[in-house]
N, C-alpha and C positions, 0 to 999 in steps of 0.2 A: 516463648509464645510463637506458635506457628500461624500460618495464614488463616486456617480454619478458625482458630481461637480468636484471631483479630477480627475476622468477619462476624463472628458470633457476638463479640463485644459491640461492634458497630450496629448490628441488627437489634440488639437489646437497647442500645442507645436511641435508635430510631423510634422505638416504641414509647420512649419517655419524652418529656417536653424539651424545649430548646436549651434551657439552662443545663439540664442534666446531660444533654448531648455535648455541649461545650466542655463541661467538666470532665466527662469520661474521655472525650477525644483528646483533650489537652493532657490528661494524665497517662493515657495509653498510647499517645502518639509515638513516643520513642520506641516502644516495643513493636508497634505496627510497622514503623519505618524499617526496623531491623528485620522483621519477618518478610516484608516485601522485598527488601534488598537481597536477602538470602535466596529467595525463590524466583525473583524477577528475571535474572539472566537466562535461566533455563526456559522460562515461558516466552521470553522475547525471541530466543533462538528458535524455538519450536514454531512460533508464528512466522518468523522470517523464512524458515525452511518451507513452511506451507505456502507462503506467498510466492516464493521462488518457484516452487513446483507448479502453482496455478498460473503464474506468468509464463513459464516455459510451455505449458500445455496450450495456453491461449495463443502464444506466438506460433507454435508449430501448427495448430489448427488453421490460423489465418494464412500462414505461408502455403499450406496445402491448398486452401481455397483459391489463393491468387494463382498458384501454379496451374490448377485445374482451369481457371478462367482464362489464363494466357494461352493454354493449349487449345481451348475451345474457340477463342476469338483472337488469334494472333495479330491480325491486321489492325484491330482497334488499338492495341498497345504499341505497335510499330508506328501508327499514325500519331498517337499521343506523344511518343518519344520524339518523333520528327518535329512536331509542332513545338514542343518544349525547347528542343535544340535550336529551332529557328528563332524563337522569341529571345532566348538567351544570346544568340548570335547578333540579333538586331540591337538589343540593349547595349551590349559591349562594343558593337561595331560602329555605333553612331558617334558623331563628333559632340564634344561637350563644350563648344566655344561659347 
């Protein structure tokens, strides 16, 4: 049984009442599990590759936006870095008595 056949069984079961669904699902569960297990690794890897590509594209786009912003307003970022360094220095430099 392949995935299409398993989905067709479930679709047919959905059209019938709850008891029929339970009976069909319990009797066809083993075949459905085998069909999904046989095809799931490929589908999962395809989804992971797609997600990786999308995340990489998003990261590259945001890095380019930040780079452009830093080149347009460098003093804002220099001031922010100085403020952050000053705050960290103050927190670590004070006494904890």
